[in-house]
C-alpha positions in Angstrom: 4.4 -41.9 20.6 7.2 -43.7 18.8 6.0 -46.4 16.4 7.7 -49.7 15.7 9.1 -48.2 12.4 10.2 -44.9 13.9 13.7 -43.7 13.2 13.7 -41.7 16.4 16.7 -42.1 18.6 16.0 -42.9 22.3 16.7 -39.3 23.5 14.9 -37.5 20.7 11.5 -35.9 21.0 10.8 -36.2 17.2 12.4 -37.1 13.9 12.0 -33.6 12.7 11.3 -30.3 14.5 9.6 -27.5 12.6 10.0 -24.1 14.2 7.1 -21.7 13.4 3.6 -22.6 12.3 3.1 -20.0 9.6 2.6 -20.9 5.9 6.1 -22.3 5.6 6.1 -24.4 8.8 2.6 -25.7 8.5 3.1 -26.7 4.9 6.4 -28.5 5.6 4.9 -30.2 8.7 1.9 -31.4 6.6 4.1 -33.0 3.9 6.5 -34.5 6.4 3.7 -36.0 8.5 1.9 -37.4 5.5 5.1 -39.2 4.6 5.0 -40.9 7.9 7.7 -38.9 9.8 7.3 -38.0 13.5 7.0 -34.2 13.4 7.0 -31.7 16.2 5.7 -28.2 15.2 6.6 -25.4 17.7 4.7 -22.1 17.5 5.4 -19.1 19.7 1.8 -17.8 19.6 -1.6 -19.5 20.0 -4.1 -19.9 17.2 -5.9 -18.1 15.8 -3.4 -15.3 15.6 -2.9 -12.4 13.3 0.1 -11.5 11.0 0.9 -8.3 9.1 0.2 -9.1 5.5 -1.8 -7.9 2.5 -4.0 -11.1 2.8 -4.0 -11.4 -1.0 -2.7 -14.6 -2.6 -1.8 -14.7 -6.3 -2.4 -17.7 -8.5 1.1 -18.9 -7.7 0.1 -19.2 -4.0 -3.3 -20.7 -4.9 -1.4 -23.5 -6.8 0.5 -24.3 -3.6 -2.8 -24.5 -1.6 -4.3 -26.8 -4.2 -1.1 -29.0 -4.2 -1.5 -29.2 -0.4 -5.1 -30.5 -0.9 -6.9 -27.4 0.4 -10.3 -26.6 -1.0 -9.9 -23.1 -2.5 -13.5 -22.7 -3.8 -15.5 -19.7 -2.8 -17.9 -22.0 -1.0 -15.0 -23.0 1.3 -14.6 -19.4 2.5 -12.1 -18.0 -0.1 -12.8 -14.6 -1.8 -11.7 -15.0 -5.4 -10.3 -12.3 -7.6 -9.7 -12.3 -11.3 -6.6 -10.1 -11.6 -4.7 -6.9 -10.7 -5.8 -3.3 -11.1 -2.7 -1.1 -11.5 -3.1 2.6 -10.7 -0.5 5.3 -11.4 0.4 8.2 -13.7 -3.3 9.1 -14.1 -4.1 5.7 -15.5 -6.1 2.8 -14.0 -5.5 -0.5 -15.8 -7.3 -3.8 -15.0 -5.2 -6.9 -15.9 -6.7 -10.4 -15.7 -4.5 -13.1 -14.2 -2.9 -14.9 -17.2 -4.5 -18.0 -18.6 -1.8 -20.7 -18.0 -1.3 -24.4 -17.8 0.8 -24.2 -14.7 -1.3 -22.0 -12.5 -5.1 -21.4 -11.9 -6.7 -18.3 -13.3 -7.7 -16.8 -10.0 -6.2 -15.3 -6.9 -7.8 -15.4 -3.4 -8.1 -13.3 -0.3 -8.3 -14.6 3.2 -7.4 -13.0 6.6 -4.1 -14.3 8.0 -5.6 -15.2 11.4 -8.0 -17.6 9.6 -5.5 -18.7 6.8 -2.7 -19.6 9.2 -5.1 -21.4 11.5 -6.4 -23.4 8.6 -2.9 -24.5 7.6 -1.8 -25.3 11.1 -4.9 -27.5 11.8 -4.2 -29.2 8.5 -0.7 -30.1 9.7 -2.1 -31.5 12.9 -4.7 -33.5 11.0 -1.9 -35.0 8.9 -0.2 -36.2 12.1 2.1 -33.4 13.2 2.2 -32.6 16.9 1.9 -28.9 17.5 3.0 -27.2 20.7 2.0 -23.5 21.1 3.3 -20.8 23.3 6.8 -22.0 22.7 9.4 -19.4 21.6 12.5 -21.0 20.2 15.5 -19.0 21.1 18.3 -20.9 19.5 19.8 -24.2 18.2 21.0 -27.0 20.3 24.2 -28.4 18.8 26.6 -31.3 19.3 29.8 -29.9 20.9 32.0 -32.2 18.9 30.6 -31.9 15.5 28.6 -28.6 15.6 25.7 -30.3 14.1 22.2 -29.4 15.2 20.6 -31.9 17.6 17.5 -29.8 18.7 16.4 -26.4 19.9 16.2 -24.3 23.1 13.0 -22.6 23.8 11.0 -20.6 26.4 7.5 -22.0 27.0 4.2 -20.7 28.4 3.4 -17.4 30.1 6.2 -18.1 32.7 8.7 -18.6 29.8 10.0 -21.8 31.3 13.3 -22.9 29.6 12.8 -26.2 27.7 14.8 -28.2 25.1 13.5 -30.4 22.3 15.8 -32.8 20.5 15.7 -34.1 16.9 18.3 -34.9 14.2 16.8 -32.3 11.8 15.3 -28.9 12.3 13.4 -26.7 9.8 13.7 -23.0 10.6 10.4 -21.5 9.6 10.7 -18.8 12.2 10.2 -15.8 9.8 12.2 -12.6 9.5 13.6 -12.9 13.0 15.6 -16.0 11.9 16.7 -16.7 15.5 17.7 -20.3 14.6 19.9 -19.2 11.7 21.5 -16.4 13.8 22.3 -18.8 16.6 24.3 -20.8 14.1 26.1 -17.7 12.8 24.1 -17.5 9.5 23.8 -13.7 9.0 21.7 -11.6 6.8 23.2 -10.6 3.5 23.4 -6.8 3.0 23.7 -7.1 -0.8 20.1 -8.3 -1.0 17.0 -6.1 -0.6 14.7 -5.7 2.4 11.3 -4.2 2.4 9.0 -2.9 5.1 5.2 -3.0 4.9 2.5 -1.4 7.0 -1.2 -2.1 6.8 -4.6 -1.4 8.4 -8.1 -2.6 8.0 -11.0 -0.2 7.4 -14.8 -0.7 6.9 -15.4 0.4 3.4 -17.9 0.1 0.5 -14.9 -1.2 -1.6 -14.8 -4.5 0.4 -16.0 -6.6 -2.6 -13.8 -6.2 -5.6 -12.9 -8.5 -8.5 -9.4 -7.1 -8.6 -6.5 -6.7 -6.2 -5.4 -3.1 -6.5 -1.9 -1.8 -6.6 -0.9 1.9 -6.5 2.4 2.6 -8.1 2.3 6.3 -7.0 1.3 7.3 -3.5 0.1 10.9 -3.3 -0.2 13.0 -0.1 -3.1 15.3 -1.1 -3.9 16.5 2.4 -2.8 19.9 1.1 -4.6 20.1 -2.4 -2.5 23.1 -3.3 0.7 21.2 -3.0 0.2 17.4 -3.6 3.3 15.5 -2.7 4.6 12.2 -4.2 5.5 9.7 -1.4 8.0 6.9 -1.6 6.8 3.3 -2.0 3.8 1.5 -3.5 0.4 0.9 -2.0 -2.3 -1.8 -2.1 -6.1 -1.9 -1.6 -7.4 -5.5 -1.1 -11.1 -5.9 -0.4 -11.8 -8.7 2.2 -15.4 -9.3 1.1 -16.7 -9.0 4.7 -17.2 -5.2 4.7 -13.6 -4.4 5.4 -10.6 -3.6 3.2 -6.9 -4.3 3.9 -5.0 -1.1 2.9 -1.2 -0.9 3.1 2.1 0.3 1.6 5.6 -1.0 1.2 9.0 0.6 0.8 12.2 -1.1 -0.5 15.6 -0.8 1.2 16.9 0.5 -2.2 14.8 3.7 -1.7 16.6 6.6 0.1 13.5 6.9 2.3 14.0 3.4 3.8 14.8 3.6 7.5 14.2 7.3 7.7 10.5 7.4 7.3 7.6 7.2 9.7 5.8 4.5 7.8 2.5 4.8 9.8 2.4 8.5 9.1 3.2 7.8 5.5 0.1 5.5 5.3 -2.1 8.1 6.9 -0.8 10.8 4.5 -1.7 8.7 1.5 -5.1 7.6 2.8 -6.1 11.1 3.8 -5.7 12.0 0.1 -8.0 9.2 -1.1 -11.6 9.8 -1.9 -13.6 10.2 1.4 -16.3 7.8 0.1 -13.8 5.0 0.1 -13.9 5.2 3.9 -10.2 5.1 4.6 -10.4 7.5 7.6 -9.8 7.1 11.3 -13.4 6.6 12.4 -13.7 3.6 10.0 -10.5 1.8 11.1 -11.1 -1.6 12.7 -7.6 -2.0 14.3 -4.2 -0.5 14.7 -1.6 0.0 12.0 0.7 -3.1 11.8 4.2 -3.2 10.4 6.5 -6.0 9.3 9.9 -6.4 7.6 10.1 -8.3 4.3 13.3 -10.3 3.7 13.8 -10.6 0.0 15.8 -12.3 -2.7 17.5 -15.0 -0.7 18.9 -12.5 1.8 20.0 -15.2 4.2 22.2 -18.1 3.0 23.2 -20.9 3.1 19.8 -22.5 3.2 21.2 -25.7 4.6 23.8 -26.2 7.2 24.5 -29.0 9.7 21.0 -30.4 10.0 19.2 -27.0 9.8 17.1 -26.0 6.7 16.0 -22.4 6.2 12.5 -22.2 4.8 10.4 -19.2 3.7 11.1 -15.8 5.2 13.9 -17.3 7.4 15.8 -17.8 4.2 14.8 -14.5 2.6 12.3 -16.0 0.2 10.1 -12.9 -0.4 9.7 -11.9 -4.1 11.7 -8.7 -4.7 9.4 -7.8 -7.6 6.2 -7.6 -5.6 6.7 -8.4 -1.9 4.8 -11.7 -2.1 5.9 -14.2 0.6 3.2 -16.8 1.1 3.6 -18.6 -2.2 7.4 -18.9 -1.8 7.1 -19.9 1.8 4.9 -22.8 0.8 6.9 -23.6 -2.3 10.2 -23.8 -0.4 8.5 -25.8 2.4 7.5 -28.5 -0.1 11.0 -28.7 -1.5 12.5 -28.9 2.0 10.1 -31.6 3.0 10.9 -33.6 -0.1 14.6 -33.5 0.7 14.1 -34.5 4.3 11.8 -37.4 3.4 14.4 -38.7 0.9 17.2 -38.3 3.5 15.3 -40.4 6.1 14.9 -43.1 3.4 18.7 -43.5 3.0 20.7 -46.1 5.0 23.9 -44.1 5.9 24.7 -40.8 7.4 26.8 -39.7 4.4 24.0 -40.6 2.0 21.4 -38.8 4.2 23.6 -35.7 4.2 23.8 -35.8 0.4 20.0 -35.7 0.2 19.8 -32.8 2.5 22.4 -30.8 0.6 20.1 -31.0 -2.4 17.8 -28.5 -0.8 19.7 -25.3 -1.5 20.2 -26.5 -5.0 16.5 -27.3 -5.5 15.5 -23.9 -4.1 18.1 -22.1 -6.3 16.9 -24.0 -9.4 13.3 -23.1 -8.7 13.7 -19.5 -7.7 17.3 -18.3 -7.8 17.4 -16.8 -11.3 14.1 -15.1 -10.9 15.0 -13.6 -7.5 18.3 -12.4 -8.9 16.4 -10.5 -11.6 14.1 -9.2 -8.8 17.1 -7.9 -6.8 18.3 -5.9 -9.9 14.7 -4.6 -10.4 14.5 -3.5 -6.8 17.6 -1.3 -7.2 16.2 0.3 -10.4 12.8 1.2 -8.9 14.5 2.4 -5.7 15.3 5.5 -7.9 12.1 7.6 -7.9 13.0 9.1 -11.3 13.1 5.6 -12.9 9.8 4.7 -11.2 8.0 7.8 -12.4 9.3 7.3 -16.0 8.2 3.6 -15.9 4.8 4.5 -14.6 4.3 7.4 -17.1 5.4 5.5 -20.2 4.6 1.9 -19.3 1.1 2.0 -17.8 -0.7 3.2 -21.0 0.7 0.2 -22.9 -1.6 -2.7 -22.2 0.4 -5.4 -23.9 3.6 -4.3 -22.1 1.7 -4.3 -18.8 0.4 -7.8 -19.4 4.1 -8.9 -19.8 5.0 -6.9 -16.6 2.2 -8.6 -14.7 3.5 -12.0 -15.7 7.1 -11.0 -14.7 6.3 -9.3 -11.4 3.9 -12.0 -10.2 6.1 -14.9 -11.5 3.2 -16.3 -13.5 4.2 -17.9 -16.7 4.3 -21.4 -18.2 7.9 -22.7 -17.8 7.4 -25.0 -20.8 5.5 -23.9 -23.9 3.3 -21.0 -23.3 3.2 -17.8 -25.4 6.0 -15.6 -26.5 5.9 -13.6 -23.2 6.3 -16.9 -21.3 9.2 -18.0 -23.4 11.0 -14.7 -22.9 10.6 -14.8 -19.1 11.5 -18.5 -18.9 14.6 -18.1 -20.9 15.7 -14.9 -19.1 15.1 -16.6 -15.7 17.0 -19.7 -16.8 20.0 -17.7 -18.0 20.2 -15.3 -15.1 22.8 -16.5 -12.5 21.3 -17.3 -9.2 24.3 -16.2 -7.1 
């Protein structure tokens, strides 16, 4: 319902439409609704629903949850972890999350069907109106100006065509990026992509103080001829008797696009110790796969009333494939720019506030993502990856630095010598 102070125009359905109720969309909708804006949140599925993901959230993501006002204590249903176990080159190294001023000292694990539902309900509690089973197919634009004025969608099991109108739209529709594509905003081929597959297994390794990352994937199904596979793997205990096991491959690898990723996962897991339980009889579901759009692979992040947030704007970390933290981080920046735009008296001034969003995202993440794009090209070469694993893993101090870099966990101001090096390098790296 339109309030007396609403800035909604007579024909509008909301002041802001947010497309997609994943971490990006629900976070943005929460901040916008808390600021008093009339928000319509459109979601193609129904909650609770699952997503292909590792389900592990680093301290950077935990900070975003805390900023959002979410209780991240273990008593509230979160499984805490204290760091990352890195396995490769015959070495297993346990690295605690760094002790920082900017980020908490723990990561969390929570299944996406529960996690996303929690965020979406939080957005509704803040005042956003969520409509499920609504698949947005494209932007509705003003024929004279080309500016977005709403969205077209298919609704319900009958896929009934509907339109919703609003002067601003946040595209939080993930890697499909249908809204961006409908406005001609194409994917950048000079930025990396990744693909990830994962499966759940019942396993005695369900409770673990560390997230586990395998830098070498070995197919040991034929013990006489073990074979090194492309990509990296993860083993994240869920704390409920199951484990999320998966692997990822970067587009910079020659194996990208030419590999049966599900078979690759099976080959790796068949070579793991049988007592871990990663065998077909212990699987609790099918193998799921998803693309990972990395390093700002879709720009511009703002055009004519449309803001690209999270995966829709290619905001997955090229260093480690993490997307949730950056989806929530960009959502907060987008919401801030939108709130400021609505507070301004003229169209020109509002547009100026909205154009701050790409700059804000670039300042926050651009230099770091640029370094990640370079890194992804280097490790796409298996020789480089093998050398780094062989000579880097045995050096604990070096690996602590690498953990800070790969997880983007450092104090931007102050901190130790490692923090200062990463901060200076990130700041000096061009974001373009």
